DRENDO-1510 file (C-alpha; in Angstrom, 1 decimal, always signed):
<recs>
REC; n; res; u; v; w
REC; 1; MET; +0.0; +0.0; +0.0 .
REC; 2; ASP; +1.2; +3.5; -0.8 .
REC; 3; PRO; +2.7; +5.1; +2.4 .
REC; 4; PHE; +0.7; +8.2; +1.8 .
REC; 5; VAL; -2.6; +6.3; +1.5 .
REC; 6; LYS; -1.7; +4.2; +4.5 .
REC; 7; LYS; -1.0; +7.3; +6.6 .
REC; 8; SER; -4.3; +9.0; +5.4 .
REC; 9; LEU; -6.3; +5.9; +6.4 .
REC; 10; PHE; -4.6; +5.9; +9.8 .
REC; 11; VAL; -5.5; +9.6; +10.3 .
REC; 12; VAL; -9.1; +9.1; +9.2 .
REC; 13; GLY; -9.5; +6.0; +11.4 .
REC; 14; GLY; -8.2; +8.0; +14.4 .
REC; 15; ILE; -10.8; +10.8; +13.7 .
REC; 16; VAL; -13.6; +8.3; +13.4 .
REC; 17; LEU; -12.6; +6.6; +16.7 .
REC; 18; PHE; -12.4; +10.0; +18.4 .
REC; 19; LEU; -15.9; +10.9; +17.1 .
REC; 20; VAL; -17.3; +7.6; +18.3 .
REC; 21; VAL; -15.7; +8.0; +21.8 .
REC; 22; TYR; -16.7; +11.7; +22.0 .
REC; 23; THR; -20.3; +10.9; +21.1 .
REC; 24; ARG; -20.5; +8.1; +23.7 .
REC; 25; LEU; -19.1; +10.4; +26.4 .
REC; 26; SER; -21.1; +13.4; +25.5 .
REC; 27; LYS; -24.4; +11.6; +25.2 .
REC; 28; SER; -26.2; +11.3; +28.5 .
REC; 29; PRO; -26.9; +7.6; +29.5 .
REC; 30; CYS; -30.3; +8.8; +30.8 .
REC; 31; GLU; -31.4; +10.3; +27.5 .
REC; 32; ALA; -33.2; +7.2; +26.3 .
REC; 33; ARG; -35.4; +7.3; +29.4 .
REC; 34; ILE; -37.1; +10.5; +28.4 .
REC; 35; SER; -40.3; +10.0; +26.4 .
REC; 36; TYR; -43.0; +12.4; +25.4 .
REC; 37; ALA; -45.3; +9.5; +24.5 .
REC; 38; ASN; -48.0; +10.5; +27.0 .
REC; 39; VAL; -47.6; +14.3; +26.8 .
REC; 40; ASP; -51.1; +14.7; +25.5 .
REC; 41; LEU; -52.7; +12.5; +28.2 .
REC; 42; ASN; -54.6; +15.5; +29.7 .
REC; 43; ASN; -55.3; +17.6; +26.6 .
REC; 44; ASP; -59.0; +17.8; +27.6 .
REC; 45; ILE; -58.4; +18.7; +31.2 .
REC; 46; ASP; -60.4; +21.5; +32.8 .
REC; 47; LEU; -57.7; +24.2; +33.1 .
REC; 48; GLU; -59.9; +26.4; +35.3 .
REC; 49; GLU; -60.1; +23.6; +37.8 .
REC; 50; VAL; -56.4; +22.8; +37.5 .
REC; 51; PHE; -55.4; +26.4; +38.2 .
REC; 52; ALA; -58.0; +27.3; +40.8 .
REC; 53; PRO; -56.3; +29.0; +43.8 .
REC; 54; PRO; -55.0; +26.5; +46.3 .
REC; 55; SER; -56.8; +26.0; +49.5 .
REC; 56; ASP; -55.2; +26.3; +52.9 .
REC; 57; GLU; -55.9; +22.6; +53.4 .
REC; 58; GLU; -53.9; +21.7; +50.2 .
REC; 59; LEU; -50.9; +23.7; +51.3 .
REC; 60; SER; -51.1; +22.4; +54.9 .
REC; 61; GLN; -51.1; +18.8; +53.6 .
REC; 62; ILE; -48.0; +19.5; +51.5 .
REC; 63; ARG; -46.2; +21.0; +54.5 .
REC; 64; LEU; -47.1; +17.9; +56.6 .
REC; 65; ALA; -45.8; +15.6; +53.9 .
REC; 66; TRP; -42.6; +17.5; +53.8 .
REC; 67; ASN; -42.2; +17.4; +57.5 .
REC; 68; ASN; -42.7; +13.6; +57.5 .
REC; 69; PHE; -40.2; +13.1; +54.6 .
REC; 70; ASP; -37.6; +10.4; +55.3 .
REC; 71; TYR; -34.2; +11.8; +54.4 .
REC; 72; THR; -32.3; +8.6; +55.2 .
REC; 73; SER; -30.8; +6.3; +52.6 .
REC; 74; ASP; -31.0; +2.5; +52.9 .
REC; 75; SER; -27.4; +2.2; +51.9 .
REC; 76; VAL; -24.5; +4.1; +50.3 .
REC; 77; LEU; -21.7; +2.9; +48.0 .
REC; 78; LEU; -18.5; +4.7; +47.0 .
REC; 79; VAL; -18.3; +4.1; +43.2 .
REC; 80; GLN; -15.4; +6.4; +42.2 .
REC; 81; GLN; -12.8; +8.7; +43.7 .
REC; 82; TYR; -10.3; +11.0; +42.2 .
REC; 83; ASN; -8.7; +14.4; +42.8 .
REC; 84; VAL; -10.2; +17.5; +41.2 .
REC; 85; ALA; -7.4; +19.7; +42.5 .
REC; 86; PRO; -4.3; +19.1; +44.7 .
REC; 87; GLU; -5.4; +17.6; +48.0 .
REC; 88; ARG; -9.1; +17.8; +47.0 .
REC; 89; PRO; -10.7; +14.4; +46.5 .
REC; 90; LEU; -14.0; +14.0; +44.7 .
REC; 91; GLN; -16.1; +11.1; +45.7 .
REC; 92; ILE; -19.0; +9.8; +43.6 .
REC; 93; LEU; -21.6; +8.1; +45.9 .
REC; 94; ALA; -24.6; +5.9; +45.0 .
REC; 95; ASN; -27.3; +6.1; +47.6 .
REC; 96; TYR; -30.3; +3.7; +47.6 .
REC; 97; ALA; -33.7; +4.7; +48.9 .
REC; 98; GLU; -37.3; +3.8; +48.2 .
REC; 99; GLY; -36.1; +1.2; +45.7 .
REC; 100; ASN; -34.2; +3.7; +43.6 .
REC; 101; LYS; -30.5; +4.4; +43.1 .
REC; 102; HIS; -29.3; +8.0; +42.9 .
REC; 103; TYR; -25.8; +9.4; +42.4 .
REC; 104; GLY; -24.1; +12.5; +43.7 .
REC; 105; ALA; -20.6; +13.9; +44.1 .
REC; 106; VAL; -18.9; +15.2; +47.2 .
REC; 107; ILE; -15.8; +17.4; +46.9 .
REC; 108; LEU; -13.9; +17.4; +50.1 .
REC; 109; PRO; -12.3; +20.5; +51.6 .
REC; 110; LYS; -8.6; +21.1; +50.7 .
REC; 111; GLN; -6.4; +19.2; +53.2 .
REC; 112; TYR; -9.5; +17.7; +54.8 .
REC; 113; ASP; -9.1; +17.0; +58.5 .
REC; 114; PRO; -12.1; +15.1; +60.0 .
REC; 115; ASP; -11.4; +16.7; +63.3 .
REC; 116; GLN; -12.0; +20.2; +61.9 .
REC; 117; GLN; -15.3; +21.9; +61.1 .
REC; 118; TYR; -16.1; +23.0; +57.6 .
REC; 119; PRO; -19.1; +24.7; +55.9 .
REC; 120; ILE; -21.0; +22.8; +53.2 .
REC; 121; VAL; -22.5; +24.1; +50.0 .
REC; 122; LEU; -25.1; +22.2; +47.9 .
REC; 123; TRP; -25.0; +23.1; +44.2 .
REC; 124; ALA; -28.3; +22.7; +42.5 .
REC; 125; ASN; -27.9; +22.5; +38.7 .
REC; 126; GLY; -30.4; +23.5; +36.0 .
REC; 127; LEU; -32.7; +21.6; +33.7 .
REC; 128; ASN; -31.7; +20.4; +30.2 .
REC; 129; GLN; -34.2; +18.3; +28.3 .
REC; 130; VAL; -31.8; +17.6; +25.5 .
REC; 131; ASP; -28.9; +16.5; +27.7 .
REC; 132; PRO; -30.3; +15.3; +31.0 .
REC; 133; SER; -27.0; +15.4; +33.0 .
REC; 134; VAL; -25.0; +17.3; +35.5 .
REC; 135; GLN; -21.4; +17.7; +34.2 .
REC; 136; LEU; -18.8; +17.6; +36.9 .
REC; 137; THR; -16.4; +19.3; +34.5 .
REC; 138; HIS; -18.7; +22.3; +33.9 .
REC; 139; PRO; -17.1; +25.7; +34.3 .
REC; 140; ILE; -19.5; +26.7; +37.1 .
REC; 141; ILE; -18.6; +23.7; +39.2 .
REC; 142; LYS; -14.9; +24.3; +38.5 .
REC; 143; ARG; -15.4; +27.9; +39.7 .
REC; 144; LEU; -17.2; +26.9; +42.8 .
REC; 145; THR; -14.5; +24.3; +43.6 .
REC; 146; THR; -11.9; +27.0; +43.4 .
REC; 147; GLU; -13.8; +29.6; +45.4 .
REC; 148; PHE; -15.0; +27.2; +48.1 .
REC; 149; GLU; -11.6; +25.8; +48.8 .
REC; 150; HIS; -12.2; +25.1; +52.4 .
REC; 151; PHE; -15.9; +23.9; +52.0 .
REC; 152; PHE; -17.6; +20.6; +51.4 .
REC; 153; LEU; -19.1; +21.0; +47.9 .
REC; 154; ILE; -21.9; +18.6; +47.1 .
REC; 155; ILE; -23.5; +18.1; +43.7 .
REC; 156; PRO; -26.5; +15.8; +43.6 .
REC; 157; SER; -27.9; +14.4; +40.4 .
REC; 158; TYR; -31.7; +14.2; +40.2 .
REC; 159; ARG; -34.0; +11.3; +39.2 .
REC; 160; GLY; -33.6; +10.5; +35.5 .
REC; 161; GLN; -30.4; +12.6; +35.3 .
REC; 162; ALA; -26.8; +11.5; +34.7 .
REC; 163; LEU; -23.9; +12.5; +36.9 .
REC; 164; LYS; -21.0; +12.8; +34.4 .
REC; 165; THR; -17.3; +12.9; +34.7 .
REC; 166; SER; -14.9; +13.4; +31.8 .
REC; 167; GLN; -14.8; +9.6; +31.5 .
REC; 168; ARG; -18.3; +8.2; +32.1 .
REC; 169; GLY; -21.8; +8.9; +33.3 .
REC; 170; TYR; -23.9; +7.5; +36.1 .
REC; 171; CYS; -27.7; +7.5; +35.5 .
REC; 172; SER; -29.9; +8.0; +38.5 .
REC; 173; ASP; -33.2; +6.1; +38.7 .
REC; 174; GLY; -36.6; +7.7; +38.5 .
REC; 175; PHE; -38.8; +9.9; +36.3 .
REC; 176; PHE; -37.0; +12.8; +34.8 .
REC; 177; GLY; -40.3; +14.8; +34.9 .
REC; 178; ASP; -40.1; +14.9; +38.7 .
REC; 179; ALA; -37.8; +17.8; +38.1 .
REC; 180; PHE; -38.7; +20.2; +40.9 .
REC; 181; ASP; -40.2; +18.8; +44.0 .
REC; 182; GLY; -38.8; +15.4; +43.2 .
REC; 183; ALA; -35.4; +16.9; +42.5 .
REC; 184; THR; -35.6; +18.7; +45.9 .
REC; 185; ASP; -36.3; +15.3; +47.6 .
REC; 186; ASP; -33.1; +14.0; +45.9 .
REC; 187; ALA; -31.0; +17.0; +46.8 .
REC; 188; LEU; -32.1; +17.1; +50.5 .
REC; 189; ARG; -31.5; +13.3; +50.8 .
REC; 190; PHE; -28.0; +13.7; +49.4 .
REC; 191; LEU; -27.3; +16.6; +51.7 .
REC; 192; HIS; -28.5; +14.5; +54.7 .
REC; 193; LEU; -26.2; +11.7; +53.5 .
REC; 194; ALA; -23.2; +14.0; +53.2 .
REC; 195; LYS; -23.7; +15.4; +56.7 .
REC; 196; ALA; -24.0; +11.9; +58.2 .
REC; 197; ARG; -21.1; +10.4; +56.2 .
REC; 198; PHE; -18.4; +13.0; +56.6 .
REC; 199; SER; -17.0; +14.1; +60.0 .
REC; 200; GLY; -16.4; +17.8; +60.1 .
REC; 201; VAL; -19.5; +19.1; +58.4 .
REC; 202; ASP; -20.6; +22.2; +60.4 .
REC; 203; GLU; -24.4; +22.0; +60.5 .
REC; 204; LYS; -24.6; +25.7; +61.5 .
REC; 205; ARG; -23.0; +26.6; +58.1 .
REC; 206; VAL; -25.1; +24.9; +55.5 .
REC; 207; SER; -25.7; +26.7; +52.2 .
REC; 208; VAL; -27.6; +25.9; +49.0 .
REC; 209; CYS; -27.1; +27.7; +45.7 .
REC; 210; GLY; -28.8; +27.0; +42.3 .
REC; 211; LEU; -29.4; +28.4; +38.8 .
REC; 212; SER; -32.5; +28.1; +36.7 .
REC; 213; ARG; -34.2; +24.9; +37.8 .
REC; 214; GLY; -31.6; +24.8; +40.5 .
REC; 215; GLY; -32.8; +28.2; +41.7 .
REC; 216; THR; -36.2; +26.6; +42.2 .
REC; 217; VAL; -34.7; +23.7; +44.0 .
REC; 218; ALA; -32.7; +26.1; +46.2 .
REC; 219; LEU; -36.0; +27.9; +47.3 .
REC; 220; LEU; -37.9; +24.7; +47.9 .
REC; 221; ALA; -35.0; +23.2; +49.9 .
REC; 222; ALA; -34.8; +26.3; +52.0 .
REC; 223; ALA; -38.5; +26.3; +52.7 .
REC; 224; ARG; -38.4; +22.6; +53.7 .
REC; 225; ASP; -35.1; +22.2; +55.6 .
REC; 226; THR; -34.4; +24.4; +58.6 .
REC; 227; SER; -30.8; +23.3; +58.7 .
REC; 228; ILE; -30.1; +25.5; +55.6 .
REC; 229; ARG; -28.7; +28.7; +56.9 .
REC; 230; ASN; -28.4; +30.6; +53.7 .
REC; 231; ALA; -29.7; +30.2; +50.2 .
REC; 232; VAL; -29.0; +31.7; +46.8 .
REC; 233; SER; -31.6; +31.4; +44.0 .
REC; 234; ILE; -30.7; +32.6; +40.5 .
REC; 235; ALA; -33.2; +32.8; +37.7 .
REC; 236; GLY; -35.5; +30.1; +39.0 .
REC; 237; PRO; -39.2; +29.6; +38.2 .
REC; 238; THR; -41.2; +30.2; +41.4 .
REC; 239; ASN; -44.8; +29.2; +40.4 .
REC; 240; PHE; -45.9; +26.4; +38.1 .
REC; 241; HIS; -49.5; +26.5; +39.3 .
REC; 242; GLN; -50.6; +29.2; +36.9 .
REC; 243; ARG; -51.9; +29.3; +33.3 .
REC; 244; GLN; -49.0; +31.4; +32.2 .
REC; 245; ALA; -46.5; +28.6; +32.9 .
REC; 246; TYR; -48.8; +26.1; +31.1 .
REC; 247; ASP; -48.9; +28.3; +28.0 .
REC; 248; ARG; -45.3; +29.3; +28.1 .
REC; 249; TYR; -43.6; +25.9; +28.4 .
REC; 250; GLY; -45.9; +23.9; +26.2 .
REC; 251; GLY; -44.9; +20.2; +25.8 .
REC; 252; GLN; -42.2; +20.4; +28.4 .
REC; 253; TYR; -44.8; +21.6; +31.0 .
REC; 254; LYS; -47.2; +18.8; +30.0 .
REC; 255; TYR; -44.4; +16.3; +30.3 .
REC; 256; GLN; -43.5; +17.5; +33.8 .
REC; 257; PHE; -47.0; +17.8; +35.2 .
REC; 258; LEU; -49.6; +16.2; +33.0 .
REC; 259; SER; -48.1; +13.0; +31.5 .
REC; 260; THR; -48.4; +10.5; +34.3 .
REC; 261; THR; -51.9; +10.7; +35.8 .
REC; 262; THR; -55.4; +12.1; +35.2 .
REC; 263; ASP; -56.2; +12.4; +38.9 .
REC; 264; MET; -56.9; +16.1; +39.5 .
REC; 265; ASP; -55.8; +16.1; +43.1 .
REC; 266; SER; -52.4; +14.5; +42.2 .
REC; 267; ILE; -51.9; +17.0; +39.3 .
REC; 268; ARG; -52.5; +20.0; +41.5 .
REC; 269; ASP; -50.4; +18.6; +44.3 .
REC; 270; LYS; -47.4; +18.2; +42.1 .
REC; 271; MET; -47.8; +21.7; +40.6 .
REC; 272; LEU; -48.1; +23.3; +44.1 .
REC; 273; ARG; -45.1; +21.3; +45.5 .
REC; 274; SER; -43.0; +22.6; +42.7 .
REC; 275; SER; -43.9; +26.2; +43.3 .
REC; 276; PRO; -41.8; +27.9; +46.0 .
REC; 277; ALA; -43.9; +31.1; +45.9 .
REC; 278; TYR; -46.4; +29.3; +48.1 .
REC; 279; PHE; -43.9; +28.2; +50.7 .
REC; 280; ILE; -40.9; +30.5; +50.7 .
REC; 281; GLU; -42.3; +32.6; +53.5 .
REC; 282; ASP; -41.7; +29.6; +55.8 .
REC; 283; TYR; -37.9; +30.2; +55.4 .
REC; 284; GLN; -36.5; +32.3; +58.2 .
REC; 285; ASN; -32.8; +32.5; +57.3 .
REC; 286; ASP; -30.6; +34.5; +54.8 .
REC; 287; LEU; -31.9; +34.5; +51.2 .
REC; 288; LEU; -30.5; +36.1; +48.1 .
REC; 289; LEU; -32.6; +36.2; +45.0 .
REC; 290; ILE; -31.1; +37.1; +41.6 .
REC; 291; GLN; -33.0; +37.6; +38.4 .
REC; 292; GLY; -32.5; +39.2; +35.0 .
REC; 293; ARG; -35.1; +41.7; +33.9 .
REC; 294; ASN; -34.7; +40.5; +30.3 .
REC; 295; ASP; -34.8; +36.8; +31.0 .
REC; 296; GLN; -36.7; +35.1; +28.1 .
REC; 297; VAL; -36.7; +31.7; +29.7 .
REC; 298; VAL; -37.9; +32.6; +33.2 .
REC; 299; PRO; -39.7; +35.9; +33.1 .
REC; 300; VAL; -38.9; +38.5; +35.8 .
REC; 301; ALA; -42.4; +38.1; +37.2 .
REC; 302; ASN; -41.2; +34.9; +38.9 .
REC; 303; ALA; -38.8; +37.0; +41.0 .
REC; 304; THR; -41.1; +39.9; +41.6 .
REC; 305; ALA; -43.7; +37.6; +43.1 .
REC; 306; VAL; -41.3; +36.5; +45.7 .
REC; 307; ILE; -39.9; +40.0; +46.3 .
REC; 308; ASP; -43.5; +41.2; +47.0 .
REC; 309; LEU; -43.9; +38.4; +49.5 .
REC; 310; LEU; -40.6; +38.9; +51.3 .
REC; 311; GLN; -39.8; +42.6; +50.9 .
REC; 312; GLU; -40.3; +43.3; +54.7 .
REC; 313; LYS; -38.0; +40.3; +55.7 .
REC; 314; LYS; -34.8; +41.7; +57.2 .
REC; 315; ASN; -32.5; +38.9; +55.9 .
REC; 316; PHE; -33.8; +38.8; +52.4 .
REC; 317; GLU; -31.9; +40.5; +49.6 .
REC; 318; HIS; -32.7; +40.6; +45.9 .
REC; 319; ILE; -30.8; +41.8; +42.8 .
REC; 320; LEU; -32.5; +42.5; +39.5 .
REC; 321; THR; -30.0; +42.8; +36.7 .
REC; 322; GLU; -30.4; +44.0; +33.1 .
REC; 323; GLY; -29.4; +40.6; +31.8 .
REC; 324; GLY; -31.2; +37.5; +30.6 .
REC; 325; HIS; -31.2; +33.9; +31.8 .
REC; 326; ASP; -27.4; +33.5; +31.7 .
REC; 327; PHE; -25.5; +34.5; +34.8 .
REC; 328; TYR; -21.7; +35.3; +35.2 .
REC; 329; ASP; -21.2; +37.2; +38.4 .
REC; 330; TRP; -20.0; +34.3; +40.5 .
REC; 331; PRO; -17.7; +36.3; +42.8 .
REC; 332; LEU; -20.8; +38.2; +44.0 .
REC; 333; VAL; -22.5; +34.8; +44.9 .
REC; 334; THR; -19.4; +33.2; +46.5 .
REC; 335; GLU; -18.6; +36.2; +48.6 .
REC; 336; TRP; -22.2; +36.5; +49.8 .
REC; 337; ILE; -22.0; +32.9; +51.0 .
REC; 338; LYS; -18.6; +33.3; +52.5 .
REC; 339; GLN; -19.7; +36.3; +54.5 .
REC; 340; ARG; -22.5; +34.3; +56.0 .
REC; 341; THR; -20.3; +31.3; +56.8 .
REC; 342; GLY; -17.4; +33.2; +58.3 .
REC; 343; GLU; -15.0; +32.2; +55.6 .
</recs>
């Protein structure tokens, strides 16, 4: 064979192999689990009944269910460990509860000493229907790892979502459409796991921070868990129990809330549980809400509804930027958390 041809075939073969490997690594192992087959299940539903104002009894029953939620895991397994920075191990843990397996990552403080006390930050990631995964190599997580050098940083994956390293992905069990209240269940259970598993977690310095869907999870987690001492919510939807959300998010909304049951009580219950605007007044600790006035994904009305509720609350702060859904001012967020954790 001509040497030039042989060399060309070798190069082409290498490119093909790279593309195959890249595709496998970049594709979420959970992607095949997402199906819109039942998205029209409730096309004929009475929307006036669905979006009728919630009763005090409905909201009380949700609070009661949250108070009785079992945060414990049946078992926990360490599935991978590696360093993300010098003297900063990352552990990927699988926790088993209610017959399901969920994955999450814990990044230990630099030069971790189990006899010392460290603050802990839970990072709540956003929602991506196309790529249902949380990337541990994402620039935001890298930034938080650098800024929170002497913190525990925990990153849960939610049901139906993959936790991805640069090498592989771990797919958590469950319905991807349980993306708000269900995701908050998963986040709080993983937070509870981390506090129980690692010596040195200072339970008086627990923070949660999230962007987009993660901003909603941050608000719901704060409303549910009194151990959270400060919370940052960025560009998160705050009320899914309204016709505007139904009209705005179309098929995605139907998939989330209307594709698994025709029972009216269950449908309303899930919408309300996913809407922190009804519960955030329960949260008594420090809260920072950030929202872009020109956000085309999550309209600013989501933030102003909460601002109107909490404007008299002394330890509530809000920032309305002129930006959209993207957010870049991470020093503002990390410094705000550090000030409240004494770091």
